[in-house]
C-alpha positions as CSV (number, residue, x, y, z in Angstrom):
1,X,22.2,14.3,12.7
2,X,22.9,17.4,14.8
3,X,22.5,17.7,18.5
4,X,19.3,15.8,18.9
5,X,19.3,12.1,18.7
6,X,16.7,10.2,16.6
7,X,14.7,7.8,18.7
8,X,13.4,5.0,16.5
9,X,10.9,2.6,18.1
10,X,9.9,-0.8,16.8
11,X,6.4,-2.1,17.5
12,X,7.0,-5.8,17.9
13,X,4.7,-7.9,15.7
14,X,4.2,-11.3,17.3
15,X,4.1,-13.1,13.9
16,X,6.9,-11.3,12.2
17,X,9.7,-10.7,14.8
18,X,12.1,-13.1,13.0
19,X,11.1,-12.3,9.4
20,X,11.0,-8.5,9.5
21,X,13.0,-7.3,12.4
22,X,16.2,-7.7,10.4
23,X,14.8,-5.3,7.7
24,X,14.1,-2.6,10.4
25,X,17.5,-3.1,12.0
26,X,19.1,-2.6,8.6
27,X,17.1,0.6,8.2
28,X,18.4,1.8,11.6
29,X,22.0,0.9,10.6
30,X,21.6,3.1,7.6
31,X,20.8,6.0,10.0
32,X,23.5,5.1,12.5
33,X,21.0,4.8,15.4
34,X,19.8,2.0,17.6
35,X,16.3,0.8,18.2
36,X,14.6,2.4,21.2
37,X,13.9,0.3,24.2
38,X,10.2,-0.5,24.5
39,X,8.0,-3.4,25.7
40,X,4.8,-4.2,23.9
41,X,2.8,-7.1,25.0
42,X,-0.7,-8.4,25.6
43,X,-2.0,-9.2,29.1
44,X,-4.1,-12.2,29.9
45,X,-7.3,-10.3,29.2
46,X,-6.0,-9.5,25.7
47,X,-5.4,-5.8,26.4
48,X,-2.3,-4.3,24.9
49,X,0.2,-2.7,27.1
50,X,3.1,-0.5,26.1
51,X,6.0,0.5,28.3
52,X,8.7,3.0,27.1
53,X,11.9,2.1,28.9
54,X,13.9,5.2,28.3
55,X,13.3,9.0,28.3
56,X,11.9,10.5,25.1
57,X,11.3,14.0,26.5
58,X,12.0,16.6,23.9
59,X,13.1,14.0,21.4
60,X,12.0,13.2,17.8
61,X,10.4,9.8,18.0
62,X,10.1,7.8,14.8
63,X,7.7,4.8,15.3
64,X,8.1,2.2,12.5
65,X,5.0,0.1,12.1
66,X,4.5,-2.9,9.8
67,X,1.2,-4.7,9.2
68,X,0.6,-8.2,10.6
69,X,-2.1,-10.7,9.9
70,X,-3.9,-9.3,12.9
71,X,-4.1,-5.8,11.5
72,X,-6.5,-4.5,14.2
73,X,-4.1,-5.5,17.1
74,X,-1.3,-3.8,15.1
75,X,-3.3,-0.6,14.9
76,X,-4.0,-0.6,18.7
77,X,-0.3,-1.2,19.4
78,X,0.6,1.8,17.2
79,X,-2.0,4.1,18.8
80,X,-1.0,3.2,22.3
81,X,2.7,3.7,21.6
82,X,2.0,7.1,20.0
83,X,0.0,8.1,23.0
84,X,2.6,6.8,25.4
85,X,5.3,9.0,23.6
86,X,2.9,12.0,23.7
87,X,2.3,11.7,27.5
88,X,6.1,11.2,27.9
89,X,6.6,14.7,26.4
90,X,8.2,13.7,23.1
91,X,8.9,16.7,20.9
92,X,7.7,15.2,17.6
93,X,6.1,11.8,17.0
94,X,6.5,10.6,13.4
95,X,4.8,7.4,12.2
96,X,6.7,5.4,9.6
97,X,3.9,3.2,8.2
98,X,5.0,1.9,4.7
99,X,1.6,0.3,4.1
100,X,-1.3,2.3,5.5
101,X,-4.0,-0.2,6.7
102,X,-7.6,0.2,5.6
103,X,-6.5,2.3,2.7
104,X,-8.8,0.5,0.3
105,X,-11.8,1.6,2.4
106,X,-11.4,5.2,1.3
107,X,-14.7,5.5,-0.6
108,X,-18.3,5.2,0.5
109,X,-19.7,1.8,-0.5
110,X,-23.4,1.1,0.1
111,X,-24.2,2.0,3.7
112,X,-20.6,1.5,4.9
113,X,-18.1,4.1,6.0
114,X,-14.8,5.7,5.0
115,X,-12.6,3.8,7.4
116,X,-9.4,5.5,6.2
117,X,-10.7,8.8,7.5
118,X,-11.6,7.2,10.9
119,X,-8.1,5.7,11.2
120,X,-6.5,9.0,10.2
121,X,-8.5,10.8,12.9
122,X,-7.5,8.3,15.5
123,X,-3.8,8.6,14.7
124,X,-3.9,12.4,15.0
125,X,-5.9,12.3,18.2
126,X,-3.4,9.8,19.7
127,X,-0.6,12.4,19.1
128,X,1.0,11.7,15.8
129,X,2.6,14.9,14.4
130,X,3.8,13.6,11.0
131,X,3.3,10.5,8.8
132,X,5.6,8.8,6.4
133,X,4.0,6.2,4.2
134,X,4.3,4.8,0.7
135,X,2.0,4.6,-2.3
136,X,-1.3,5.3,-0.7
137,X,-4.1,3.5,-2.4
138,X,-5.6,6.9,-3.2
139,X,-3.5,10.0,-2.9
140,X,-6.5,11.9,-1.6
141,X,-6.2,9.9,1.7
142,X,-3.5,12.5,2.6
143,X,-6.4,15.0,3.0
144,X,-7.9,12.9,5.8
145,X,-5.1,14.0,8.1
146,X,-4.6,17.4,9.8
147,X,-0.9,16.7,10.1
148,X,1.8,16.6,7.4
149,X,1.8,13.4,5.3
150,X,4.7,12.3,3.1
151,X,3.5,9.8,0.5
152,X,6.7,8.2,-0.9
153,X,6.9,6.4,-4.2
154,X,8.1,2.9,-4.8
155,X,8.0,3.2,-8.6
156,X,11.7,4.1,-9.0
157,X,12.7,0.8,-7.3
158,X,10.3,-1.2,-9.4
159,X,11.4,0.6,-12.6
160,X,15.0,-0.2,-11.7
161,X,14.1,-3.9,-11.2
162,X,12.5,-4.0,-14.6
163,X,15.6,-2.5,-16.3
164,X,18.1,-4.7,-14.4
165,X,16.3,-8.0,-14.0
166,X,14.3,-8.3,-17.2
167,X,17.0,-8.5,-20.0
168,X,14.5,-8.0,-22.9
169,X,12.3,-5.5,-21.2
170,X,12.4,-3.3,-24.4
171,X,10.0,-5.9,-25.9
172,X,7.6,-5.4,-23.0
173,X,4.2,-3.7,-22.7
174,X,2.9,-2.2,-19.5
175,X,-0.6,-3.6,-18.7
176,X,-3.4,-2.1,-16.5
177,X,-5.6,-5.0,-15.4
178,X,-8.5,-2.6,-15.3
179,X,-9.2,1.0,-16.4
180,X,-8.9,2.1,-12.8
181,X,-5.2,1.3,-12.8
182,X,-4.5,2.8,-16.3
183,X,-2.9,6.0,-14.8
184,X,-0.3,4.0,-12.9
185,X,0.4,1.9,-16.0
186,X,0.8,5.0,-18.1
187,X,3.3,6.4,-15.7
188,X,5.4,3.2,-15.9
189,X,5.1,3.1,-19.7
190,X,6.2,6.7,-20.2
191,X,9.3,6.3,-18.0
192,X,10.4,3.1,-19.7
193,X,9.4,4.3,-23.2
194,X,7.1,1.4,-23.7
195,X,3.6,0.8,-24.9
196,X,0.6,0.3,-22.8
197,X,-2.4,-2.1,-22.8
198,X,-5.6,-2.0,-20.8
199,X,-7.8,-4.9,-19.9
200,X,-11.5,-4.1,-19.9
201,X,-14.5,-6.3,-19.6
202,X,-16.4,-8.8,-17.5
203,X,-13.8,-9.3,-14.7
204,X,-15.3,-7.4,-11.8
205,X,-13.3,-4.4,-10.6
206,X,-13.5,-3.8,-6.9
207,X,-12.7,-0.1,-7.3
208,X,-15.3,0.5,-10.0
209,X,-18.2,2.8,-9.4
210,X,-20.8,0.2,-8.4
211,X,-24.4,0.7,-7.7
212,X,-24.3,1.4,-4.0
213,X,-27.4,-0.6,-3.0
214,X,-29.0,2.3,-1.1
215,X,-31.8,2.7,-3.7
216,X,-31.7,6.4,-3.1
217,X,-33.7,8.2,-4.4
218,X,-36.4,5.5,-4.3
219,X,-38.3,4.5,-7.4
220,X,-41.0,7.0,-8.4
221,X,-43.7,4.4,-8.2
222,X,-42.9,3.7,-4.5
223,X,-43.4,7.3,-3.3
224,X,-45.9,10.1,-3.7
225,X,-44.4,12.6,-6.1
226,X,-44.0,16.1,-4.8
227,X,-44.4,17.4,-8.3
228,X,-46.7,14.9,-10.2
229,X,-45.7,16.3,-13.5
230,X,-42.0,15.4,-12.9
231,X,-40.4,11.9,-13.0
232,X,-37.1,11.2,-11.4
233,X,-35.0,9.1,-13.8
234,X,-33.8,5.7,-12.4
235,X,-30.2,4.6,-12.5
236,X,-29.6,2.2,-15.3
237,X,-27.7,-0.9,-14.1
238,X,-24.2,-1.6,-15.4
239,X,-23.5,-4.5,-17.7
240,X,-19.8,-5.1,-18.5
241,X,-18.9,-6.1,-22.1
242,X,-17.0,-9.3,-22.9
243,X,-13.4,-9.0,-21.7
244,X,-11.1,-7.3,-24.1
245,X,-7.5,-6.1,-24.3
246,X,-7.0,-2.6,-25.6
247,X,-3.5,-2.7,-27.0
248,X,-1.1,-5.2,-28.7
249,X,0.5,-7.8,-26.4
250,X,1.2,-10.5,-29.0
251,X,4.8,-11.7,-28.9
252,X,5.6,-9.4,-26.0
253,X,6.4,-9.5,-22.3
254,X,3.4,-8.3,-20.3
255,X,4.1,-6.3,-17.1
256,X,1.0,-5.8,-15.0
257,X,1.4,-2.9,-12.5
258,X,-0.8,-2.1,-9.5
259,X,-0.3,-0.7,-6.0
260,X,-1.6,-3.7,-3.9
261,X,-1.7,-7.4,-4.6
262,X,-3.9,-9.2,-2.1
263,X,-6.8,-11.3,-3.5
264,X,-5.1,-12.5,-6.7
265,X,-8.2,-13.6,-8.7
266,X,-8.2,-10.5,-10.9
267,X,-4.5,-10.9,-11.6
268,X,-4.9,-14.5,-12.5
269,X,-7.7,-13.7,-14.9
270,X,-5.7,-10.9,-16.4
271,X,-2.7,-13.3,-16.9
272,X,-4.9,-15.9,-18.6
273,X,-6.3,-13.2,-21.0
274,X,-2.8,-12.0,-21.8
275,X,-1.6,-15.5,-22.6
276,X,-4.5,-16.0,-24.9
277,X,-3.6,-12.8,-26.7
278,X,-0.1,-14.0,-27.3
279,X,2.0,-12.6,-24.4
280,X,4.9,-15.0,-23.9
281,X,5.9,-13.9,-20.4
282,X,3.9,-12.2,-17.6
283,X,5.2,-10.2,-14.7
284,X,3.2,-8.6,-11.9
285,X,4.6,-5.5,-10.2
286,X,3.1,-4.0,-7.0
287,X,4.2,-1.9,-4.1
288,X,2.4,-3.8,-1.3
289,X,2.3,-7.6,-1.3
290,X,-0.4,-8.6,1.2
291,X,-0.9,-12.0,-0.5
292,X,-3.6,-13.2,1.8
293,X,-5.0,-16.7,2.2
294,X,-3.9,-19.1,-0.5
295,X,-2.5,-16.4,-2.9
296,X,1.0,-18.0,-3.0
297,X,-0.4,-21.3,-4.1
298,X,-2.6,-19.8,-6.8
299,X,0.3,-17.7,-8.1
300,X,2.5,-20.8,-8.3
301,X,-0.1,-22.7,-10.3
302,X,-0.9,-19.7,-12.6
303,X,0.3,-18.4,-15.9
304,X,2.2,-15.6,-14.1
305,X,6.0,-16.0,-14.4
306,X,7.0,-13.6,-11.6
307,X,5.5,-11.4,-8.9
308,X,7.6,-8.5,-7.7
309,X,6.7,-6.6,-4.6
310,X,8.5,-4.4,-2.1
311,X,9.1,-5.1,1.6
312,X,6.5,-2.6,2.9
313,X,4.8,-5.7,4.3
314,X,6.6,-8.8,5.5
315,X,6.0,-11.8,3.3
316,X,8.8,-14.2,3.9
317,X,6.4,-17.1,4.6
318,X,4.7,-16.5,1.3
319,X,8.0,-16.5,-0.5
320,X,8.8,-19.9,0.9
321,X,5.4,-21.2,-0.5
322,X,5.9,-19.6,-3.9
323,X,9.4,-19.1,-5.5
324,X,7.8,-16.8,-8.1
325,X,7.5,-14.0,-5.5
326,X,10.5,-11.6,-5.5
327,X,11.2,-8.7,-3.1
328,X,12.6,-5.2,-3.8
329,X,14.1,-3.5,-0.8
330,X,12.8,0.1,-0.2
331,X,14.5,0.7,3.2
332,X,16.8,3.2,1.4
333,X,14.1,5.7,0.7
334,X,12.6,5.3,4.2
335,X,15.9,6.0,5.9
336,X,16.5,9.0,3.6
337,X,13.1,10.4,4.5
338,X,13.7,10.0,8.2
339,X,17.1,11.7,7.9
340,X,15.7,14.6,6.0
341,X,12.6,15.2,8.2
342,X,14.8,15.1,11.3
343,X,17.1,17.7,9.8
344,X,14.2,19.9,8.4
345,X,15.2,19.2,4.8
346,X,13.0,18.8,1.8
347,X,12.3,15.3,0.6
348,X,10.9,16.4,-2.7
349,X,14.0,15.0,-4.6
350,X,14.8,12.2,-2.1
351,X,14.7,9.7,-5.0
352,X,17.5,11.4,-6.7
353,X,19.9,10.9,-3.7
354,X,22.0,7.7,-3.6
355,X,22.0,6.8,0.1
356,X,25.1,4.9,1.0
């Protein structure tokens, strides 16, 4: 790696030291480097304290951050560690955040806020100079940063899993559980030379363009019209049609693809619909397996045969609760990205490189 060493720091997650530290150690072994020495702990008053225990002056610092159940504490640990490296005169501070938290809050809803933009600004202000992440919920989130952002893709690993672990995948159809995820499904279908189906209907889609509740502009009858001769048309409320499947899934394997699987209700509803339409096997493929609350139990009791996610988020406990959950390792592409960024190389074709 040239004359400058890579300094890779691990932010210790209280809940996941045992389950995910091994994965990060494996990533470092691929690079031939050791984890940096750092202490991260909470004091009695619940304040987070970070102590870098070796010099990082003029070094490239890669801070690997995973997401725990206490996502807000995780974010504070990351920000404080980035700032500690900045004040210790690190040359570059690169965040390796496989799953970018708050990425689903990237659009204005009602009188809410775009939290992804806020978090991006906080990271840049703390001192981050580069970000490596994977499958952002919306690619446009990259524009929230004023630093370079490399948004890696997990799809090659998921496609490889389909080809190697589903023997009769040629008889499969790629399914979008809502029109919002049709583009991702189309990408999978084109690469596998398979058909596509889209579920549309009464199941509520969290990413749909809902009425935002602000009632703006207000109804004409509630205000004095500036121009009495003009009437402002009111927004017609949406009414979803009965649930339908656009595409043939009868006698086929259905592979539902998405970027995040957290609340599984929509996936369970999609699986039931596909079963009713004649699909004989149902897989769910997603990059980020958050699997909150009782998701493992619901999956185990559902019509879904297998859920395949990557290890961007630790989920070993969920796997013990639900044998249907399978994991695809993506540490290869992360280590390749770190290697190339450190050496000033392009990562455009990183997926084409077989990292040994």
